[in-house]
Backbone bond lengths (Angstrom), bond angles and torsions (degrees), N, CA, C in turn:
res aa  C-N    CA-C-N  psi(-1)  N-CA   C-N-CA  omega(-1)  CA-C   N-CA-C  phi
1 V - - - 1.480 - - 1.483 110.09 -
2 Q 1.334 115.77 130.48 1.422 120.10 179.84 1.565 109.92 -134.87
3 L 1.281 115.75 140.08 1.459 122.38 173.44 1.555 106.91 -128.60
4 V 1.325 114.46 122.37 1.467 119.77 -177.38 1.496 111.40 -123.62
5 E 1.350 115.68 115.49 1.432 118.38 179.44 1.490 112.20 -87.93
6 S 1.305 116.43 154.20 1.489 122.63 174.65 1.516 108.46 -154.68
7 G 1.371 115.23 167.53 1.415 119.97 175.36 1.539 114.94 101.84
8 G 1.298 116.78 -4.96 1.447 120.23 175.98 1.547 110.36 -68.76
9 G 1.349 113.34 171.56 1.467 116.10 175.29 1.538 109.76 159.71
10 L 1.314 114.82 -166.81 1.462 122.31 -178.83 1.491 109.47 -100.85
11 V 1.340 118.45 131.40 1.420 122.11 -177.15 1.536 106.37 -144.69
12 Q 1.310 113.08 152.69 1.513 117.92 176.17 1.534 109.48 -82.40
13 A 1.303 113.05 154.38 1.497 118.84 178.58 1.534 109.77 -55.11
14 G 1.328 116.75 135.64 1.424 120.32 -176.02 1.503 113.57 95.24
15 G 1.266 115.59 -12.54 1.506 119.92 179.80 1.494 113.29 -83.71
16 S 1.334 115.74 -178.00 1.431 122.50 -176.94 1.536 111.79 -128.78
17 L 1.300 115.07 152.34 1.473 121.06 170.14 1.539 107.75 -142.53
18 R 1.295 116.16 151.74 1.475 120.18 174.78 1.553 107.21 -121.28
19 L 1.229 113.63 116.93 1.510 118.11 179.11 1.505 106.81 -92.27
20 S 1.370 114.62 144.31 1.466 121.42 176.64 1.494 106.21 -120.54
21 C 1.347 115.08 146.63 1.464 122.43 170.70 1.499 106.86 -130.71
22 T 1.330 115.70 108.12 1.429 121.38 -178.57 1.516 108.13 -97.81
23 T 1.333 114.80 130.19 1.440 119.53 -173.60 1.533 109.51 -115.03
24 S 1.296 114.96 157.04 1.435 122.59 173.51 1.483 112.19 -149.76
25 G 1.312 118.73 148.13 1.470 123.20 177.80 1.496 114.29 94.12
26 L 1.379 117.80 3.78 1.453 119.95 176.73 1.513 107.78 -154.36
27 T 1.367 116.04 162.52 1.417 123.00 177.89 1.521 111.13 -86.94
28 L 1.296 119.02 112.32 1.410 122.77 -170.03 1.590 113.86 -54.96
29 D 1.309 117.41 -40.67 1.404 119.44 -176.51 1.528 114.34 -65.91
30 N 1.300 115.84 -16.92 1.510 119.60 -175.67 1.542 111.39 -83.93
31 Y 1.346 115.57 -1.36 1.466 120.47 -171.73 1.521 111.59 -126.24
32 A 1.319 112.94 150.93 1.460 119.08 165.51 1.493 106.46 -82.55
33 I 1.303 113.83 150.47 1.434 121.33 -173.92 1.531 108.48 -127.66
34 G 1.328 116.74 136.30 1.466 118.55 177.66 1.498 111.91 -135.10
35 W 1.314 116.28 144.98 1.447 122.81 168.00 1.536 108.48 -105.42
36 F 1.265 114.96 128.00 1.459 121.54 -177.23 1.505 109.31 -124.17
37 R 1.299 118.16 155.76 1.486 119.68 176.94 1.544 106.37 -138.19
38 Q 1.327 111.37 154.26 1.475 119.95 175.84 1.525 109.28 -140.99
39 A 1.280 114.51 120.64 1.470 120.88 176.43 1.514 108.52 -95.88
40 P 1.251 120.17 158.82 1.468 125.24 179.18 1.521 109.22 -52.46
41 G 1.265 117.99 128.33 1.518 120.78 174.26 1.517 114.60 78.90
42 K 1.324 115.92 1.82 1.476 120.40 -178.05 1.520 111.11 -119.76
43 E 1.322 114.45 159.02 1.482 119.23 177.44 1.505 110.55 -76.30
44 R 1.348 116.17 157.28 1.401 120.42 176.00 1.506 109.65 -63.83
45 E 1.333 117.30 140.07 1.490 122.08 -173.89 1.548 107.58 -126.11
46 G 1.317 115.04 136.64 1.407 119.92 171.23 1.573 110.66 -75.81
47 V 1.323 116.27 120.45 1.418 120.71 -175.29 1.507 110.62 -95.96
48 S 1.294 116.75 -48.83 1.470 121.90 179.19 1.550 108.76 -156.84
49 C 1.311 114.17 134.73 1.430 119.64 -177.06 1.556 108.79 -139.56
50 I 1.315 113.91 153.90 1.422 117.76 -179.11 1.528 106.42 -138.93
51 N 1.354 116.52 142.15 1.427 119.33 -178.69 1.467 112.53 -80.83
52 R 1.340 117.12 170.21 1.414 119.21 -176.98 1.528 111.83 -70.09
53 N 1.315 113.69 156.37 1.463 120.77 178.26 1.520 108.61 -98.35
54 D 1.294 117.14 90.84 1.452 121.79 -177.37 1.532 115.70 -95.34
55 G 1.355 114.23 0.26 1.436 120.10 177.37 1.537 113.01 79.93
56 I 1.299 117.39 -0.38 1.456 121.63 -177.82 1.521 111.98 -118.26
57 N 1.288 114.69 -49.79 1.456 121.34 -178.58 1.568 109.58 -93.07
58 D 1.301 116.18 153.40 1.494 120.32 174.85 1.544 107.26 -64.58
59 V 1.343 111.20 143.97 1.432 120.64 174.18 1.540 106.88 -85.26
60 L 1.311 115.02 117.55 1.452 120.84 -174.92 1.546 110.96 -117.28
61 A 1.254 117.59 150.23 1.482 121.81 -179.98 1.535 107.31 -120.41
62 Y 1.343 111.44 142.37 1.451 120.26 174.24 1.517 108.38 -109.93
63 Y 1.323 115.16 141.52 1.492 119.44 174.04 1.513 107.33 -134.54
64 V 1.326 114.70 136.38 1.441 119.44 171.39 1.502 108.26 -63.01
65 D 1.300 119.53 150.27 1.466 121.74 -173.22 1.516 112.43 -55.60
66 S 1.348 116.89 -37.97 1.467 119.16 -178.05 1.503 114.29 -66.79
67 A 1.365 117.29 -18.39 1.436 122.81 -178.47 1.489 114.18 -98.70
68 K 1.285 116.77 -14.79 1.488 118.69 -176.04 1.523 112.70 -59.82
69 G 1.293 117.28 133.20 1.433 121.93 179.97 1.573 112.36 84.95
70 R 1.304 116.10 -9.63 1.491 117.95 -179.28 1.499 113.26 -120.00
71 F 1.283 117.17 -27.93 1.486 121.24 -173.84 1.551 107.22 -114.20
72 T 1.295 116.29 149.20 1.476 121.17 177.55 1.536 108.38 -139.58
73 I 1.322 115.42 125.13 1.467 120.49 175.06 1.514 109.07 -96.33
74 S 1.307 113.91 142.99 1.480 117.63 177.48 1.512 110.40 -149.49
75 R 1.268 116.75 164.31 1.501 123.67 -174.12 1.513 110.50 -133.27
76 D 1.275 118.83 127.13 1.442 121.03 172.75 1.531 107.45 -115.29
77 S 1.288 113.67 97.91 1.523 120.39 -173.90 1.496 110.92 -62.87
78 A 1.359 116.94 -37.52 1.512 119.83 -175.87 1.496 107.33 -65.96
79 K 1.343 122.04 -28.82 1.404 124.10 -179.21 1.554 113.26 -98.80
80 N 1.291 116.11 -2.41 1.448 121.18 -175.63 1.483 110.84 54.49
81 T 1.340 119.26 42.26 1.382 123.15 -175.57 1.501 111.70 -134.03
82 V 1.345 113.83 144.25 1.456 122.35 179.29 1.526 105.61 -116.99
83 Y 1.320 116.04 141.80 1.459 119.03 -179.58 1.526 109.78 -121.27
84 L 1.290 113.93 157.22 1.448 122.56 169.81 1.499 108.07 -134.00
85 Q 1.303 117.54 103.21 1.479 122.20 176.95 1.477 107.81 -84.54
86 M 1.305 118.24 121.73 1.467 123.26 -179.97 1.535 110.57 -118.76
87 N 1.249 114.32 116.77 1.498 123.02 -179.64 1.504 110.78 -113.20
88 S 1.289 117.08 162.37 1.483 122.46 176.88 1.530 110.55 51.38
89 L 1.271 116.12 46.29 1.462 118.54 -175.53 1.505 112.29 -63.18
90 K 1.322 115.68 149.91 1.430 125.16 -178.00 1.537 109.41 -123.50
91 P 1.310 118.12 154.06 1.518 118.91 175.64 1.512 112.68 -53.34
92 E 1.303 118.31 -32.91 1.466 121.53 -177.71 1.553 109.30 -71.69
93 D 1.291 118.72 -7.18 1.518 119.89 176.46 1.494 109.66 -84.84
94 T 1.306 118.95 -5.85 1.431 121.24 180.00 1.564 111.70 -64.53
95 A 1.333 113.54 126.58 1.486 119.46 -175.23 1.556 107.34 -179.73
96 I 1.302 114.07 173.64 1.444 119.63 169.03 1.571 105.11 -91.52
97 Y 1.296 114.30 126.88 1.497 120.10 -176.61 1.577 105.67 -104.41
98 S 1.311 114.80 133.64 1.447 122.85 -179.22 1.531 110.80 -130.69
99 C 1.341 115.34 142.79 1.452 115.14 172.64 1.534 107.99 -103.54
100 A 1.308 112.80 159.93 1.460 120.14 -176.34 1.502 109.24 -149.70
101 M 1.333 116.09 154.76 1.470 120.26 179.46 1.526 107.55 -139.19
102 G 1.341 111.06 144.62 1.459 116.65 178.81 1.532 108.34 -155.82
103 S 1.372 113.36 160.71 1.446 116.86 -176.86 1.557 106.91 -111.63
104 R 1.378 111.77 159.99 1.435 120.28 174.91 1.534 111.28 53.62
105 I 1.250 118.78 47.37 1.482 122.70 178.26 1.518 107.61 -100.78
106 I 1.325 120.04 120.83 1.428 120.87 179.02 1.514 107.34 -79.17
107 W 1.284 114.10 163.74 1.474 121.81 -171.86 1.574 111.83 -56.97
108 S 1.306 114.33 -44.21 1.457 117.36 -175.91 1.515 112.70 -67.20
109 N 1.295 117.82 -14.96 1.513 121.75 178.65 1.496 113.25 -106.28
110 L 1.338 117.52 4.05 1.478 120.15 -171.49 1.508 114.11 -60.65
111 A 1.318 116.36 -32.59 1.462 121.08 -177.74 1.520 114.86 -91.99
112 L 1.334 118.27 6.31 1.411 122.24 -176.14 1.547 109.24 -92.49
113 P 1.301 118.44 122.46 1.521 118.86 176.99 1.492 115.12 -55.40
114 S 1.350 116.86 -33.13 1.416 119.33 -177.50 1.556 112.23 -71.23
115 S 1.305 120.72 -8.04 1.425 124.08 178.76 1.537 111.60 -79.96
116 Y 1.308 117.12 -15.07 1.454 124.16 -170.97 1.481 114.84 -100.10
117 T 1.311 120.05 138.31 1.440 127.52 -177.59 1.569 113.17 -92.63
118 Y 1.319 114.15 -46.23 1.445 118.60 -169.60 1.537 108.80 -111.31
119 W 1.331 116.50 137.96 1.409 121.54 -176.36 1.502 113.95 -132.57
120 G 1.316 120.16 144.98 1.419 121.91 170.66 1.530 109.05 -86.02
121 Q 1.352 111.49 179.39 1.499 118.96 -174.95 1.522 113.13 -82.72
122 G 1.330 115.10 -18.98 1.447 121.16 -179.56 1.503 114.85 97.59
123 T 1.335 115.27 156.23 1.460 120.15 176.63 1.573 106.07 -137.08
124 Q 1.285 116.00 141.90 1.451 120.65 -176.89 1.516 110.78 -83.89
125 V 1.310 116.27 133.07 1.453 123.45 174.54 1.498 103.88 -120.59
126 T 1.375 115.74 125.68 1.458 120.51 177.39 1.531 106.45 -128.82
127 V 1.306 115.27 126.89 1.484 123.04 -178.85 1.532 105.95 -113.57
128 S 1.278 117.03 119.37 1.462 122.08 178.66 1.535 110.27 -93.18
129 S 1.326 113.83 148.03 1.489 118.82 -179.05 1.499 110.80 -89.68
C-alpha cells in the first residue's frame, strides 16, 4: 500500500493550492480518507476527512472549523486519487499535509489520526503573508 502526496509549495496569502494523494494497493472506495496537517510545535490535526463510499450510506465530509468554506475534499476512484482543494490560504495554514486511509472508521472518529492505518509521507505547504 502506498500513498503519495503532491501539490504542496509556497503560496502567498489568499492564494490556492490543490493537494493530491495518489494511492496504490487498495480500493479507494473501501476506505475513509483524511487529510491531516502538522505545524512545527503543534499536534497533528485533522483538516478534512471523508467516509468510505460503500454504496449504502451517504458519503459525508468533515472539515475542521478553520477550513470550512475554504477547503474541499474530493475523491476520484477511477484515478485512485484524493484531492484537497485549498482556497483563500492563510499563513496559519502553513504545515506539512499528509493523507491517510483507514477502514471501518465511525463518523465520530473520522478526524482522529489514530483511526487511520496507512499514511503518506507528507507535503509541505507554506503560506506567506
